[in-house]
All heavy atoms as an XYZ file, in Angstrom:
1051
protein
N     130.343    135.539     96.571
C     129.953    135.015     97.855
C     131.087    134.152     98.421
O     131.592    133.264     97.746
C     128.684    134.184     97.677
C     128.123    133.667     98.961
S     126.453    133.050     98.677
C     126.655    131.397     99.198
N     131.464    134.403     99.650
C     132.560    133.670    100.277
C     132.113    132.246    100.620
O     130.968    132.011    100.997
C     133.021    134.392    101.539
N     133.042    131.316    100.463
C     132.757    129.917    100.769
C     132.679    129.752    102.286
O     133.473    130.315    103.026
C     133.880    129.050    100.181
C     133.524    127.612    100.071
C     134.558    126.808     99.298
O     135.579    127.368     98.848
O     134.346    125.607     99.159
N     131.710    128.974    102.756
C     131.549    128.733    104.188
C     132.794    128.062    104.742
O     133.439    127.259    104.065
C     130.323    127.871    104.430
N     133.112    128.409    105.961
C     134.301    127.841    106.615
C     133.903    127.021    107.825
O     132.992    127.374    108.544
C     135.251    128.961    107.000
C     135.779    129.652    105.757
C     136.838    130.642    106.079
N     137.360    131.185    104.829
C     137.972    132.331    104.748
N     138.155    133.068    105.806
N     138.426    132.748    103.587
N     134.634    125.935    108.011
C     134.356    125.010    109.104
C     135.593    124.876    109.988
O     136.714    124.921    109.482
C     134.042    123.620    108.546
C     132.850    123.538    107.656
S     132.882    122.005    106.685
C     133.661    122.620    105.193
N     135.346    124.640    111.251
C     136.450    124.339    112.155
C     136.807    122.864    112.017
O     136.051    122.070    111.457
C     136.076    124.718    113.580
C     136.042    126.251    113.688
C     135.660    126.805    114.990
N     136.436    126.323    116.123
C     136.283    126.790    117.350
N     135.422    127.757    117.592
N     136.984    126.304    118.340
N     137.948    122.517    112.542
C     138.499    121.178    112.349
C     137.579    120.077    112.862
O     137.489    118.999    112.270
C     139.925    121.073    112.945
C     140.629    119.816    112.439
C     139.889    121.186    114.452
C     142.116    119.764    112.776
N     136.843    120.326    113.938
C     135.926    119.315    114.467
C     134.832    118.957    113.484
O     134.487    117.775    113.316
N     134.280    119.957    112.811
C     133.248    119.698    111.808
C     133.836    118.955    110.609
O     133.207    118.056    110.053
C     132.608    121.012    111.350
C     131.456    120.808    110.401
C     130.780    122.095    109.965
O     131.053    123.162    110.544
O     129.974    122.013    109.021
N     135.058    119.320    110.237
C     135.732    118.631    109.128
C     135.963    117.166    109.491
O     135.733    116.268    108.675
C     137.053    119.348    108.768
C     137.845    118.534    107.760
C     136.769    120.742    108.241
N     136.384    116.918    110.727
C     136.598    115.541    111.180
C     135.296    114.754    111.100
O     135.279    113.605    110.639
C     137.148    115.548    112.607
N     134.212    115.374    111.520
C     132.913    114.711    111.476
C     132.493    114.410    110.040
O     132.016    113.321    109.739
C     131.874    115.604    112.150
C     130.552    114.926    112.401
C     129.614    115.823    113.202
O     129.987    116.240    114.308
O     128.523    116.099    112.676
N     132.692    115.348    109.145
C     132.290    115.166    107.742
C     133.139    114.130    107.019
O     132.656    113.443    106.130
C     132.387    116.487    106.984
C     131.285    117.437    107.298
C     131.401    118.658    106.428
N     130.341    119.597    106.742
C     129.805    120.406    105.870
N     130.222    120.426    104.621
N     128.847    121.239    106.226
N     134.419    114.044    107.368
C     135.332    113.160    106.649
C     135.518    111.799    107.305
O     136.004    110.864    106.668
C     136.730    113.802    106.509
O     137.271    114.032    107.819
C     136.663    115.095    105.719
N     135.182    111.701    108.586
C     135.442    110.463    109.309
C     136.896    110.312    109.712
O     137.326    109.245    110.139
N     137.663    111.384    109.574
C     139.071    111.379    109.981
C     139.184    111.968    111.388
O     138.393    112.823    111.770
C     139.908    112.222    109.011
C     139.962    111.740    107.562
C     140.601    112.809    106.670
C     140.718    110.430    107.451
N     140.185    111.530    112.120
C     140.396    112.091    113.455
C     141.058    113.465    113.350
O     141.677    113.792    112.325
C     141.283    111.156    114.283
O     142.611    111.153    113.769
N     140.942    114.237    114.409
C     141.608    115.546    114.459
C     143.109    115.363    114.264
O     143.751    116.130    113.538
C     141.341    116.243    115.797
C     139.881    116.521    116.150
C     139.787    117.137    117.541
C     139.233    117.416    115.125
N     143.647    114.345    114.905
C     145.084    114.075    114.817
C     145.498    113.789    113.369
O     146.524    114.275    112.896
C     145.427    112.899    115.724
C     146.875    112.559    115.746
C     147.149    111.432    116.700
N     148.557    111.101    116.654
C     149.085    110.066    117.238
N     148.341    109.266    117.956
N     150.360    109.821    117.135
N     144.698    112.992    112.679
C     145.003    112.651    111.285
C     144.948    113.892    110.402
O     145.830    114.095    109.559
C     144.028    111.571    110.771
O     144.202    110.390    111.566
C     144.268    111.251    109.312
N     143.942    114.725    110.590
C     143.836    115.954    109.797
C     145.043    116.847    110.051
O     145.638    117.386    109.108
C     142.522    116.696    110.102
C     141.329    115.849    109.641
C     142.505    118.077    109.429
C     139.977    116.350    110.114
N     145.439    116.974    111.299
C     146.627    117.789    111.619
C     147.882    117.185    110.994
O     148.748    117.903    110.499
C     146.783    117.912    113.129
C     145.752    118.813    113.766
C     146.002    118.981    115.264
N     144.907    119.666    115.886
C     144.063    119.110    116.768
N     144.219    117.843    117.144
N     143.087    119.810    117.281
N     147.974    115.853    111.019
C     149.125    115.178    110.404
C     149.161    115.464    108.903
O     150.222    115.778    108.358
C     149.067    113.675    110.660
C     150.107    112.897    109.926
N     151.456    112.968    110.241
C     150.002    112.052    108.876
C     152.130    112.194    109.409
N     151.274    111.626    108.574
N     148.015    115.358    108.240
C     147.969    115.634    106.807
C     148.352    117.084    106.516
O     148.943    117.374    105.479
C     146.591    115.308    106.229
C     146.297    113.821    106.149
C     144.989    113.364    106.076
C     147.310    112.860    106.142
C     144.707    112.003    105.992
C     147.041    111.517    106.065
C     145.733    111.084    105.987
O     145.463    109.744    105.906
N     148.037    117.968    107.430
C     148.481    119.357    107.280
C     150.008    119.440    107.420
O     150.676    120.082    106.608
C     147.811    120.257    108.317
C     148.242    121.700    108.207
C     147.678    122.587    109.305
O     146.806    122.141    110.079
O     148.141    123.739    109.388
N     150.553    118.768    108.421
C     152.003    118.794    108.661
C     152.793    118.265    107.470
O     153.873    118.768    107.173
C     152.353    117.971    109.904
C     151.937    118.604    111.204
C     152.097    117.658    112.389
O     152.794    116.612    112.255
O     151.515    117.964    113.450
N     152.257    117.237    106.797
C     152.982    116.635    105.669
C     152.627    117.292    104.337
O     153.085    116.853    103.287
C     152.793    115.099    105.602
C     153.337    114.427    106.860
C     151.343    114.721    105.346
N     151.796    118.326    104.376
C     151.526    119.111    103.177
C     150.435    118.604    102.259
O     150.376    119.010    101.100
N     149.559    117.728    102.748
C     148.479    117.237    101.905
C     147.284    118.180    101.875
O     146.534    118.209    100.916
C     148.022    115.847    102.363
C     149.037    114.730    102.195
C     148.490    113.427    102.763
C     149.421    114.555    100.735
N     147.100    118.906    102.941
C     145.998    119.872    103.028
C     146.480    121.059    103.842
O     147.310    120.906    104.738
C     144.731    119.246    103.660
C     144.927    118.918    105.116
C     143.524    120.134    103.459
N     145.970    122.217    103.492
C     146.280    123.429    104.230
C     144.958    124.111    104.543
O     144.147    124.313    103.625
C     147.149    124.383    103.383
O     148.330    123.687    103.001
C     147.533    125.624    104.157
N     144.720    124.447    105.804
C     143.479    125.160    106.107
C     143.401    126.439    105.269
O     144.411    127.107    105.054
C     143.588    125.494    107.587
C     144.674    124.625    108.126
C     145.566    124.291    106.976
N     142.211    126.750    104.796
C     142.039    127.931    103.953
C     142.240    129.223    104.727
O     142.574    130.246    104.142
C     140.650    127.923    103.319
O     140.591    126.891    102.361
N     142.031    129.169    106.034
C     142.178    130.384    106.849
C     142.328    129.984    108.308
O     142.281    128.797    108.652
C     140.947    131.271    106.671
N     142.519    130.997    109.121
C     142.546    130.822    110.577
C     141.591    131.850    111.166
O     141.470    132.962    110.662
C     143.950    131.043    111.130
C     144.942    129.978    110.694
C     145.436    129.221    111.868
N     146.387    128.197    111.437
C     146.625    127.129    112.151
N     146.020    126.951    113.288
N     147.482    126.235    111.734
N     140.939    131.450    112.244
C     140.045    132.385    112.918
C     140.882    133.382    113.708
O     142.099    133.219    113.851
C     139.105    131.624    113.861
O     139.848    131.123    114.968
N     140.230    134.399    114.239
C     140.938    135.381    115.071
C     141.597    134.705    116.263
O     142.640    135.134    116.716
C     139.979    136.480    115.524
C     139.548    137.384    114.397
C     138.601    138.464    114.872
C     138.132    139.291    113.677
N     137.157    140.294    114.057
N     140.978    133.631    116.725
C     141.532    132.882    117.856
C     142.589    131.863    117.441
O     143.110    131.132    118.276
N     142.906    131.786    116.148
C     143.939    130.877    115.673
C     143.458    129.496    115.282
O     144.256    128.621    114.964
N     142.142    129.281    115.305
C     141.609    127.976    114.930
C     141.689    127.787    113.419
O     141.449    128.715    112.649
C     140.150    127.831    115.380
C     139.980    127.810    116.863
C     139.492    128.928    117.527
C     140.314    126.683    117.603
C     139.338    128.917    118.897
C     140.167    126.663    118.976
C     139.677    127.787    119.634
N     141.994    126.550    113.006
C     142.024    126.214    111.591
C     140.613    126.327    111.025
O     139.659    125.837    111.632
C     142.528    124.786    111.407
C     143.939    124.543    111.810
C     144.185    123.024    111.901
N     145.564    122.717    112.136
C     146.122    122.650    113.345
N     145.397    122.885    114.421
N     147.399    122.361    113.468
N     140.503    126.900    109.834
C     139.219    127.005    109.149
C     139.348    126.377    107.764
O     140.287    126.687    107.031
C     138.784    128.471    109.030
C     138.539    129.196    110.345
C     138.243    130.670    110.090
C     137.404    128.549    111.133
N     138.417    125.508    107.461
C     138.449    124.759    106.208
C     137.208    125.067    105.375
O     136.152    125.375    105.914
C     138.492    123.258    106.494
C     139.712    122.812    107.255
C     139.736    122.844    108.647
C     140.835    122.359    106.587
C     140.859    122.435    109.358
C     141.961    121.937    107.289
C     141.967    121.983    108.670
O     143.068    121.572    109.359
N     137.348    124.903    104.071
C     136.224    125.078    103.146
C     135.794    123.708    102.627
O     136.460    122.691    102.869
C     136.643    125.949    101.948
O     137.691    125.266    101.241
C     137.120    127.333    102.390
N     134.701    123.705    101.880
C     134.237    122.458    101.255
C     135.308    121.904    100.319
O     135.476    120.683    100.199
C     132.934    122.698    100.506
N     136.064    122.782     99.678
C     137.160    122.343     98.800
C     138.225    121.605     99.605
O     138.756    120.581     99.167
C     137.770    123.559     98.074
O     136.739    124.193     97.316
C     138.907    123.155     97.164
N     138.525    122.110    100.796
C     139.498    121.433    101.674
C     138.976    120.063    102.089
O     139.731    119.083    102.141
C     139.779    122.275    102.917
C     140.361    123.635    102.608
O     141.139    123.752    101.643
O     140.033    124.598    103.346
N     137.675    119.983    102.374
C     137.057    118.701    102.750
C     137.149    117.721    101.578
O     137.494    116.548    101.769
C     135.594    118.905    103.204
C     134.870    117.564    103.359
C     135.551    119.689    104.515
N     136.876    118.194    100.374
C     136.990    117.335     99.182
C     138.403    116.780     99.051
O     138.599    115.604     98.731
C     136.624    118.106     97.915
C     135.146    118.442     97.831
O     134.341    117.845     98.579
O     134.799    119.320     97.019
N     139.381    117.628     99.299
C     140.787    117.227     99.223
C     141.084    116.135    100.260
O     141.736    115.141     99.961
C     141.656    118.462     99.437
C     143.108    118.273     99.204
C     143.808    119.635     99.366
N     145.191    119.543     99.031
C     145.685    119.679     97.805
N     144.885    119.937     96.797
N     146.976    119.565     97.583
N     140.596    116.326    101.468
C     140.798    115.323    102.510
C     140.098    114.012    102.157
O     140.602    112.928    102.465
C     140.290    115.843    103.859
C     141.213    116.830    104.552
C     140.485    117.546    105.681
C     142.462    116.122    105.079
N     138.963    114.088    101.489
C     138.253    112.875    101.087
C     139.041    112.101    100.030
O     139.036    110.872    100.033
C     136.852    113.213    100.576
C     135.908    113.708    101.674
S     135.699    112.542    103.039
C     134.841    111.220    102.202
N     139.734    112.800     99.158
C     140.599    112.124     98.182
C     141.672    111.333     98.933
O     141.908    110.153     98.660
C     141.246    113.133     97.205
C     142.348    112.471     96.386
C     140.196    113.740     96.287
N     142.290    111.975     99.909
C     143.338    111.321    100.699
C     142.744    110.125    101.440
O     143.323    109.030    101.446
C     143.990    112.320    101.672
C     144.920    111.626    102.639
C     144.726    113.409    100.889
N     141.589    110.331    102.064
C     140.954    109.240    102.815
C     140.651    108.050    101.913
O     140.793    106.896    102.309
C     139.672    109.737    103.473
C     139.140    108.729    104.495
C     137.810    109.105    104.995
N     136.864    108.297    104.216
C     135.573    108.355    104.344
N     135.028    109.213    105.158
N     134.801    107.588    103.622
N     140.253    108.315    100.690
C     139.922    107.230     99.762
C     141.172    106.540     99.214
O     141.110    105.368     98.817
C     139.064    107.768     98.627
C     137.674    108.146     99.100
C     136.861    108.812     98.029
N     135.549    109.169     98.540
C     134.989    110.358     98.403
N     135.617    111.324     97.739
N     133.806    110.609     98.909
N     142.283    107.229     99.185
C     143.535    106.625     98.701
C     144.170    105.739     99.770
O     144.865    104.777     99.448
C     144.528    107.716     98.300
C     144.129    108.479     97.048
S     145.321    109.765     96.620
C     146.574    108.767     95.777
N     143.943    106.073    101.031
C     144.605    105.380    102.137
C     144.356    103.866    102.137
O     145.309    103.092    102.242
C     144.172    106.022    103.464
C     144.930    105.533    104.648
C     146.333    106.044    104.620
C     147.069    105.610    105.870
N     148.491    105.459    105.639
N     143.112    103.386    102.010
C     142.908    101.933    102.035
C     143.537    101.198    100.849
O     143.697     99.987    100.878
C     141.390    101.752    102.013
C     140.794    103.091    102.096
C     141.861    104.110    101.942
N     143.894    101.950     99.823
C     144.539    101.353     98.658
C     146.059    101.380     98.785
O     146.776    101.068     97.839
C     144.083    102.061     97.376
C     142.586    101.964     97.086
C     142.224    102.779     95.850
C     142.156    100.518     96.922
N     146.528    101.766     99.959
C     147.963    101.772    100.287
C     148.800    102.710     99.427
O     149.976    102.443     99.172
C     148.559    100.358    100.248
C     148.005     99.477    101.362
O     147.693    100.019    102.441
O     147.883     98.266    101.159
N     148.203    103.813     98.974
C     149.016    104.832     98.320
C     149.859    105.509     99.395
O     149.403    105.709    100.519
C     148.127    105.870     97.611
C     147.556    105.384     96.319
C     146.263    104.897     96.247
C     148.308    105.417     95.152
C     145.718    104.444     95.050
C     147.786    104.967     93.943
C     146.487    104.479     93.895
N     151.082    105.833     99.056
C     151.982    106.493    100.004
C     151.627    107.975    100.106
O     150.923    108.522     99.250
C     153.453    106.372     99.561
O     153.612    107.124     98.337
C     153.867    104.920     99.346
N     152.159    108.625    101.124
C     151.950    110.070    101.258
C     152.494    110.808    100.041
O     151.875    111.759     99.559
C     152.604    110.592    102.538
C     151.958    110.146    103.847
C     152.786    110.623    105.038
C     150.521    110.620    103.960
N     153.638    110.365     99.533
C     154.206    111.007     98.338
C     153.289    110.833     97.132
O     153.117    111.758     96.339
C     155.598    110.445     98.020
C     156.660    110.944     98.991
O     156.461    112.009     99.618
O     157.696    110.269     99.118
N     152.707    109.645     96.987
C     151.782    109.421     95.871
C     150.535    110.284     96.029
O     150.033    110.849     95.050
C     151.407    107.938     95.785
C     152.544    107.055     95.316
C     152.256    105.584     95.469
O     151.590    105.175     96.456
O     152.702    104.819     94.586
N     150.043    110.377     97.258
C     148.879    111.222     97.513
C     149.192    112.675     97.149
O     148.398    113.344     96.486
C     148.465    111.132     98.978
C     147.916    109.807     99.387
S     147.614    109.801    101.172
C     147.244    108.079    101.446
N     150.344    113.113     97.594
C     150.763    114.492     97.326
C     150.870    114.741     95.820
O     150.386    115.745     95.303
C     152.102    114.775     98.015
C     152.504    116.231     98.016
C     153.807    116.479     98.790
N     153.689    116.091    100.197
C     154.230    114.999    100.751
N     154.953    114.169    100.011
N     154.069    114.735    102.022
N     151.477    113.790     95.098
C     151.630    113.955     93.655
C     150.271    113.997     92.957
O     150.031    114.842     92.091
C     152.478    112.839     93.042
C     152.650    113.058     91.545
C     153.301    111.913     90.792
O     153.405    110.801     91.343
O     153.693    112.145     89.641
N     149.375    113.089     93.331
C     148.056    113.090     92.705
C     147.334    114.418     92.962
O     146.728    114.988     92.056
C     147.207    111.930     93.215
C     145.777    111.940     92.671
C     145.755    111.711     91.163
C     144.919    110.921     93.379
N     147.412    114.912     94.185
C     146.778    116.195     94.499
C     147.395    117.329     93.688
O     146.687    118.225     93.218
C     146.856    116.478     95.995
C     145.983    115.558     96.858
C     146.346    115.717     98.328
C     144.506    115.816     96.626
N     148.707    117.283     93.514
C     149.367    118.306     92.696
C     148.893    118.238     91.245
O     148.654    119.262     90.612
C     150.889    118.143     92.764
C     151.484    118.552     94.098
C     152.944    118.151     94.265
O     153.524    117.526     93.338
O     153.508    118.451     95.333
N     148.745    117.026     90.725
C     148.268    116.845     89.349
C     146.858    117.407     89.212
O     146.568    118.181     88.289
C     148.309    115.347     88.944
C     147.508    115.095     87.678
C     149.747    114.885     88.763
N     145.967    117.026     90.129
C     144.585    117.497     90.012
C     144.487    118.997     90.254
O     143.689    119.677     89.597
C     143.642    116.730     90.963
O     144.101    116.859     92.303
C     143.569    115.264     90.579
N     145.301    119.521     91.165
C     145.321    120.979     91.390
C     145.742    121.704     90.121
O     145.141    122.699     89.726
C     146.286    121.356     92.518
C     145.791    120.976     93.896
O     144.609    120.619     94.042
O     146.612    121.021     94.842
N     146.776    121.190     89.498
C     147.304    121.850     88.298
C     146.300    121.783     87.152
O     146.108    122.768     86.436
C     148.631    121.183     87.898
C     149.343    121.849     86.768
C     149.869    123.233     87.167
N     150.347    123.916     85.994
C     149.704    124.915     85.387
N     148.577    125.385     85.869
N     150.202    125.459     84.297
N     145.657    120.642     86.984
C     144.669    120.502     85.910
C     143.460    121.413     86.106
O     142.824    121.813     85.134
C     144.200    119.050     85.802
C     145.132    118.100     85.081
C     144.690    116.658     85.280
C     145.224    118.444     83.600
N     143.149    121.725     87.361
C     141.938    122.507     87.626
C     142.214    123.958     88.014
O     141.309    124.641     88.482
C     141.117    121.827     88.719
O     141.847    121.792     89.930
N     143.433    124.434     87.793
C     143.788    125.811     88.166
C     143.266    126.802     87.118
O     143.835    126.908     86.029
C     145.303    125.941     88.300
C     145.745    127.298     88.824
O     144.894    128.219     88.923
O     146.935    127.448     89.134
N     142.189    127.522     87.438
C     141.613    128.441     86.452
C     142.474    129.697     86.233
O     142.392    130.327     85.182
C     140.257    128.812     87.057
C     140.463    128.661     88.527
C     141.454    127.540     88.693
N     143.309    130.013     87.207
C     144.140    131.221     87.083
C     145.324    131.015     86.152
O     145.825    131.963     85.555
C     144.655    131.656     88.463
C     143.543    132.064     89.423
C     144.058    132.143     90.816
N     144.554    130.799     91.139
C     145.104    130.454     92.270
N     145.287    131.321     93.205
N     145.505    129.219     92.486
N     145.769    129.764     86.049
C     146.947    129.459     85.229
C     146.764    128.097     84.583
O     147.387    127.112     84.984
C     148.188    129.483     86.135
C     149.491    129.632     85.386
C     150.668    129.816     86.344
N     150.903    128.708     87.244
C     151.718    127.686     87.003
N     152.387    127.623     85.884
N     151.887    126.731     87.889
N     145.872    128.031     83.587
C     145.623    126.731     82.951
C     146.893    126.177     82.295
O     147.685    126.938     81.743
C     144.556    127.029     81.904
C     144.268    128.469     81.963
C     145.129    129.107     83.000
N     147.076    124.861     82.389
C     148.277    124.277     81.780
C     148.223    124.341     80.257
O     147.149    124.305     79.655
C     148.254    122.830     82.265
C     146.851    122.560     82.652
C     146.238    123.866     83.041
N     149.400    124.422     79.673
C     149.513    124.387     78.210
C     149.127    122.988     77.728
O     149.046    122.041     78.507
C     150.942    124.720     77.786
N     148.917    122.856     76.442
C     148.451    121.596     75.865
C     149.383    120.422     76.186
O     148.930    119.340     76.577
C     148.308    121.753     74.351
C     147.521    120.640     73.701
C     147.267    120.906     72.230
O     146.946    122.047     71.865
O     147.412    119.935     71.463
N     150.703    120.622     76.037
C     151.669    119.553     76.344
C     151.607    119.157     77.809
O     151.623    117.970     78.140
C     153.099    119.995     76.002
C     153.412    119.894     74.523
O     152.578    119.368     73.765
O     154.501    120.355     74.129
N     151.565    120.152     78.678
C     151.504    119.870     80.108
C     150.193    119.158     80.454
O     150.188    118.227     81.264
C     151.642    121.156     80.924
C     151.691    120.878     82.422
C     151.744    122.131     83.278
O     151.629    123.249     82.746
O     151.908    121.964     84.497
N     149.108    119.582     79.834
C     147.816    118.927     80.079
C     147.892    117.453     79.718
O     147.420    116.596     80.469
C     146.696    119.621     79.278
O     146.583    120.974     79.731
C     145.367    118.913     79.450
N     148.505    117.141     78.582
C     148.659    115.731     78.169
C     149.465    114.951     79.209
O     149.101    113.830     79.571
C     149.338    115.636     76.810
C     148.378    115.694     75.638
C     149.017    115.214     74.336
N     150.177    115.991     73.944
C     150.120    117.139     73.276
N     148.956    117.640     72.918
N     151.214    117.777     72.957
N     150.553    115.539     79.686
C     151.394    114.867     80.679
C     150.632    114.657     81.995
O     150.705    113.585     82.604
C     152.661    115.677     80.943
C     153.615    115.713     79.778
C     154.748    116.711     79.987
O     154.786    117.444     80.972
N     155.685    116.738     79.048
N     149.913    115.674     82.413
C     149.158    115.576     83.663
C     148.045    114.540     83.549
O     147.830    113.741     84.469
C     148.576    116.940     84.040
C     149.594    118.007     84.448
C     148.935    119.379     84.504
C     150.267    117.665     85.761
N     147.365    114.530     82.413
C     146.302    113.550     82.206
C     146.877    112.126     82.159
O     146.249    111.182     82.651
C     145.504    113.867     80.954
C     144.610    115.102     81.147
C     143.619    115.302     80.044
N     142.716    114.177     79.821
C     141.642    113.893     80.555
N     141.337    114.656     81.580
N     140.881    112.863     80.259
N     148.060    111.982     81.607
C     148.715    110.665     81.580
C     149.009    110.202     83.011
O     148.817    109.019     83.334
C     149.995    110.715     80.752
N     149.467    111.107     83.853
C     149.721    110.761     85.265
C     148.416    110.381     85.958
O     148.353    109.423     86.721
C     150.387    111.924     86.020
C     151.829    112.153     85.707
C     152.720    110.939     85.983
N     152.744    110.540     87.380
C     152.771    109.266     87.799
N     152.801    108.272     86.953
N     152.785    108.985     89.078
N     147.363    111.132     85.658
C     146.054    110.840     86.243
C     145.567    109.462     85.788
O     145.032    108.688     86.592
C     145.069    111.928     85.824
C     143.786    112.067     86.616
C     144.038    112.256     88.094
C     142.975    113.245     86.072
N     145.789    109.126     84.520
C     145.432    107.801     84.012
C     146.236    106.710     84.717
O     145.705    105.634     85.009
C     145.640    107.740     82.500
C     144.613    108.537     81.722
C     144.940    108.654     80.236
O     145.877    107.975     79.757
O     144.239    109.440     79.563
N     147.521    106.984     84.999
C     148.349    106.024     85.737
C     147.768    105.762     87.127
O     147.715    104.619     87.587
C     149.793    106.534     85.880
C     150.545    106.578     84.569
O     150.110    105.946     83.584
O     151.590    107.284     84.529
N     147.352    106.841     87.804
C     146.763    106.683     89.138
C     145.435    105.926     89.053
O     145.133    105.103     89.921
C     146.570    108.038     89.825
C     147.828    108.489     90.525
C     148.656    109.450     89.954
C     148.214    107.942     91.742
C     149.825    109.849     90.583
C     149.375    108.327     92.386
C     150.175    109.284     91.793
O     151.332    109.669     92.426
N     144.669    106.202     88.023
C     143.403    105.497     87.844
C     143.656    104.002     87.661
O     143.002    103.162     88.300
C     142.638    106.080     86.646
C     141.328    105.434     86.414
N     141.053    104.705     85.279
C     140.207    105.380     87.173
C     139.817    104.236     85.356
N     139.280    104.630     86.489
N     144.605    103.652     86.813
C     144.934    102.243     86.581
C     145.441    101.586     87.868
O     145.066    100.444     88.183
C     145.973    102.119     85.466
N     146.275    102.296     88.607
C     146.803    101.761     89.873
C     145.665    101.546     90.867
O     145.617    100.519     91.559
C     147.852    102.698     90.451
N     144.742    102.497     90.934
C     143.606    102.366     91.847
C     142.763    101.151     91.480
O     142.383    100.360     92.353
C     142.768    103.641     91.844
N     142.466    100.978     90.190
C     141.674     99.826     89.757
C     142.366     98.512     90.102
O     141.724     97.557     90.560
C     141.398     99.902     88.256
C     140.438    101.002     87.806
C     140.363    101.028     86.278
C     139.065    100.819     88.415
N     143.663     98.453     89.890
C     144.426     97.251     90.210
C     144.385     96.948     91.711
O     144.182     95.805     92.128
C     145.873     97.430     89.742
O     146.677     96.361     90.182
N     144.553     97.990     92.516
C     144.549     97.800     93.969
C     143.158     97.427     94.479
O     143.029     96.640     95.422
C     145.072     99.056     94.660
C     146.545     99.274     94.375
C     147.052    100.585     94.916
N     148.410    100.848     94.467
C     149.267    101.621     95.114
N     148.911    102.207     96.235
N     150.474    101.806     94.640
N     142.130     97.964     93.865
C     140.761     97.596     94.234
C     140.543     96.110     93.950
O     139.956     95.384     94.759
C     139.727     98.474     93.492
C     138.328     97.870     93.561
C     139.729     99.891     94.049
N     141.010     95.658     92.804
C     140.850     94.243     92.455
C     141.585     93.354     93.463
O     141.061     92.303     93.863
C     141.337     93.979     91.030
C     140.958     92.623     90.504
C     139.476     92.308     90.596
O     138.631     93.188     90.325
O     139.147     91.162     90.958
N     142.768     93.751     93.874
C     143.511     92.977     94.884
C     142.749     92.949     96.203
O     142.701     91.912     96.877
C     144.908     93.568     95.094
C     145.845     93.284     93.949
C     147.196     93.919     94.162
C     148.068     93.718     92.940
N     149.330     94.447     93.023
N     142.134     94.071     96.566
C     141.330     94.108     97.790
C     140.122     93.179     97.681
O     139.763     92.504     98.648
C     140.866     95.533     98.097
C     141.860     96.438     98.797
C     141.283     97.844     98.939
C     142.238     95.892    100.160
N     139.490     93.160     96.514
C     138.355     92.260     96.309
C     138.776     90.804     96.501
O     138.057     90.006     97.110
C     137.772     92.446     94.913
C     136.884     93.641     94.783
C     136.096     93.615     93.466
N     135.297     94.810     93.381
C     135.534     95.817     92.546
N     136.521     95.744     91.670
N     134.780     96.880     92.550
N     139.928     90.459     95.974
C     140.445     89.096     96.109
C     140.705     88.771     97.580
O     140.319     87.706     98.065
C     141.734     88.928     95.280
O     141.430     89.198     93.906
C     142.321     87.537     95.421
N     141.329     89.699     98.277
C     141.606     89.489     99.704
C     140.313     89.379    100.503
O     140.197     88.563    101.417
C     142.478     90.606    100.250
C     143.917     90.553     99.709
C     144.786     91.625    100.297
N     144.960     91.356    101.719
C     145.360     92.258    102.602
N     145.644     93.486    102.217
N     145.490     91.948    103.875
N     139.326     90.214    100.163
C     138.042     90.163    100.855
C     137.366     88.814    100.626
O     136.829     88.211    101.565
C     137.131     91.302    100.390
C     135.727     91.313    100.981
C     135.761     91.417    102.500
C     134.915     92.450    100.376
N     137.405     88.318     99.404
C     136.801     87.012     99.107
C     137.475     85.916     99.931
O     136.794     85.036    100.481
C     136.901     86.706     97.616
N     138.785     85.979    100.041
C     139.510     84.989    100.837
C     139.133     85.111    102.314
O     138.954     84.102    103.003
C     141.018     85.140    100.624
C     141.442     84.728     99.228
S     143.162     85.004     98.704
C     144.093     85.277    100.139
N     139.001     86.328    102.805
C     138.623     86.543    104.201
C     137.207     86.035    104.466
O     136.938     85.416    105.510
C     138.735     88.026    104.552
N     136.301     86.248    103.522
C     134.933     85.755    103.671
C     134.902     84.234    103.667
O     134.142     83.617    104.429
C     134.042     86.333    102.569
C     133.741     87.803    102.779
C     133.010     88.453    101.616
O     133.128     87.962    100.462
O     132.335     89.467    101.858
N     135.729     83.610    102.822
C     135.819     82.144    102.811
C     136.318     81.633    104.155
O     135.802     80.635    104.684
C     136.765     81.674    101.703
C     136.207     81.825    100.308
C     137.247     81.507     99.234
O     138.343     80.978     99.563
O     136.968     81.793     98.056
N     137.292     82.303    104.718
C     137.831     81.924    106.022
C     136.753     82.045    107.096
O     136.559     81.132    107.908
C     139.040     82.786    106.367
C     139.560     82.558    107.756
C     140.135     81.348    108.118
C     139.464     83.562    108.705
C     140.601     81.143    109.402
C     139.933     83.360    109.993
C     140.499     82.144    110.346
N     136.025     83.162    107.097
C     134.951     83.352    108.077
C     133.880     82.280    107.913
O     133.361     81.755    108.914
C     134.348     84.753    107.943
N     133.569     81.925    106.673
C     132.579     80.880    106.422
C     133.075     79.528    106.930
O     132.297     78.743    107.501
C     132.244     80.805    104.929
N     134.353     79.251    106.762
C     134.944     78.013    107.255
C     134.814     77.937    108.774
O     134.426     76.895    109.324
C     136.431     77.919    106.839
O     136.508     77.919    105.416
C     137.081     76.669    107.396
N     135.108     79.055    109.433
C     134.977     79.076    110.894
C     133.519     78.890    111.301
O     133.226     78.169    112.274
C     135.526     80.391    111.458
C     137.040     80.592    111.336
C     137.428     81.955    111.848
C     137.809     79.495    112.065
N     132.627     79.511    110.581
C     131.186     79.369    110.882
C     130.770     77.914    110.745
O     130.034     77.383    111.597
C     130.370     80.266    109.943
C     128.911     80.162    110.199
N     128.096     79.303    109.494
C     128.106     80.806    111.085
C     126.859     79.418    109.932
N     126.839     80.319    110.909
N     131.243     77.262    109.676
C     130.906     75.851    109.455
C     131.426     74.976    110.609
O     130.764     74.039    111.023
C     131.473     75.349    108.136
C     130.767     75.971    106.923
O     129.690     76.579    107.107
O     131.323     75.873    105.803
N     132.595     75.290    111.090
C     133.171     74.501    112.183
C     132.421     74.713    113.494
O     132.421     73.831    114.352
C     134.637     74.818    112.354
C     135.451     74.282    111.209
C     136.912     74.500    111.383
N     137.587     74.041    110.167
C     138.751     73.442    110.178
N     139.378     73.246    111.299
N     139.286     73.055    109.050
N     131.811     75.872    113.620
C     131.015     76.139    114.828
C     129.666     75.440    114.785
O     129.038     75.226    115.820
C     130.809     77.646    115.007
C     132.033     78.437    115.424
C     131.760     79.926    115.348
C     132.463     78.043    116.843
N     129.234     75.097    113.589
C     127.898     74.463    113.429
C     127.915     72.996    113.788
O     128.840     72.300    113.741
C     127.410     74.633    112.008
O     127.321     75.998    111.690
């Protein structure tokens, strides 16, 4: 059974990304539409949407486009059923994935700290208004 295909507007709605951002991610090689319609419209699958969601979730953590691209390459390679990686390569890829996981956790903690400081500031302003 063929995977359902969506036009870019539906993908934008599902991901919360703008059309411009999705096109930009295509230009820089983070996502490629799975097909094009007869009229030339980009067509995406649920797998493409999942890929865009990974990128969207990395963005607030300040991962660079190159880091996003590398992580996607790692996960693509680990999940390629047509050409599974050899044991050594799997270990290397999993190590890279662990590095990204550790980096994400660290960046989340920094965001939590910044959020706490921002909330304290907002509370200070609220107190001054009272």
